[in-house]
C-alpha positions as CSV (number, residue, x, y, z in Angstrom):
1,M,0.0,-0.1,0.0
2,N,1.5,3.4,-1.0
3,N,1.1,6.7,1.0
4,E,-1.7,8.0,-1.2
5,D,-3.8,4.8,-0.4
6,F,-3.0,5.2,3.2
7,D,-4.1,8.8,3.3
8,I,-7.4,7.9,1.6
9,M,-8.1,5.1,4.0
10,S,-7.1,7.3,6.9
11,N,-9.5,10.0,5.6
12,I,-12.3,7.6,5.3
13,K,-11.8,6.3,8.8
14,L,-11.7,9.8,10.2
15,I,-15.0,10.7,8.3
16,D,-16.6,7.6,9.8
17,S,-15.5,8.6,13.2
18,Y,-17.0,12.0,12.7
19,K,-20.3,10.5,11.5
20,A,-20.5,8.3,14.6
21,Y,-19.8,11.4,16.8
22,L,-22.4,13.4,14.9
23,L,-25.0,10.7,15.3
24,S,-24.2,10.3,18.9
25,S,-24.4,14.1,19.5
26,V,-27.9,14.1,17.9
27,S,-29.1,11.2,20.0
28,D,-27.8,13.0,23.1
29,L,-29.6,16.1,22.2
30,F,-32.8,14.2,21.6
31,T,-32.4,12.4,24.8
32,T,-31.7,15.6,26.8
33,M,-34.6,17.3,25.2
34,T,-37.0,14.5,26.2
35,K,-36.2,15.2,29.9
36,G,-37.7,18.6,29.5
37,N,-35.6,20.0,32.3
38,K,-34.5,23.7,31.7
39,G,-31.5,23.0,34.0
40,D,-30.0,21.0,31.0
41,I,-29.6,24.1,28.9
42,D,-25.8,23.7,29.1
43,D,-26.1,20.2,27.9
44,I,-28.4,21.2,25.1
45,T,-26.0,24.0,24.1
46,D,-23.0,21.6,24.2
47,E,-24.8,19.0,22.1
48,I,-25.9,21.5,19.4
49,A,-22.4,22.9,19.3
50,E,-21.0,19.4,18.8
51,I,-23.5,18.8,16.0
52,I,-22.3,21.9,14.2
53,I,-18.6,21.1,14.8
54,F,-18.8,17.6,13.4
55,S,-20.9,18.8,10.5
56,Y,-18.1,21.3,9.5
57,L,-15.4,18.7,10.2
58,I,-17.1,16.2,7.9
59,A,-17.5,18.9,5.2
60,K,-13.7,19.8,5.5
61,R,-12.7,16.1,5.2
62,L,-14.9,16.0,1.9
63,D,-12.8,18.9,0.7
64,L,-15.5,21.6,1.2
65,D,-14.5,24.9,2.5
66,Y,-16.3,26.2,5.5
67,S,-17.3,29.3,3.6
68,I,-19.0,27.1,1.0
69,I,-21.1,25.7,3.7
70,D,-21.9,29.0,5.1
71,E,-23.0,30.3,1.7
72,R,-25.2,27.3,1.2
73,I,-26.8,27.9,4.6
74,V,-27.6,31.4,3.7
75,K,-28.8,30.4,0.3
76,K,-31.2,27.8,1.7
77,L,-32.5,30.3,4.3
78,K,-33.2,32.8,1.6
79,I,-35.1,30.2,-0.3
80,G,-37.2,29.6,2.8
81,I,-37.9,33.2,3.0
82,L,-39.0,33.4,-0.6
83,E,-41.3,30.3,-0.2
84,E,-42.9,32.1,2.6
85,N,-42.0,29.4,5.2
86,T,-44.3,29.4,8.1
87,V,-41.5,29.7,10.6
88,E,-40.1,32.7,8.9
89,R,-43.6,34.4,8.6
90,E,-44.3,33.8,12.3
91,Y,-40.9,34.3,14.0
92,Q,-38.4,35.6,11.3
93,D,-36.0,32.9,12.4
94,Y,-34.4,32.5,8.9
95,S,-33.9,36.4,8.6
96,R,-32.3,36.5,12.0
97,L,-30.0,33.7,11.2
98,I,-28.9,35.4,7.9
99,S,-28.3,38.6,9.7
100,Y,-26.2,36.8,12.3
101,M,-24.1,35.0,9.8
102,K,-23.5,38.1,7.7
103,R,-22.4,40.1,10.8
104,G,-19.6,37.7,11.2
105,R,-21.3,35.6,13.9
106,K,-21.3,38.3,16.6
107,S,-24.0,37.7,19.2
108,E,-27.3,39.5,19.0
């Protein structure tokens, strides 16, 4: 096996690890949310952060730049706005997320 084959196999193993961590984080989030305890807000925040982190890490291993992911997120949010998504119409969540991302992710 040459170095290139080893790098490809190593990358595949790393992606598989990230996928497992991602699924575990989603499972942990759902489990925590079913408890319905507001005291678990730190756990919920940590689990959501992990989901986002592993999503970005998987994208990077697939040779996608973080900025491409951000651009696609904004594009999908804009489509939701144009389609008059119920969530957007009632809460403006999509618009707020676009504004947040365009401000360079500085808190509201």
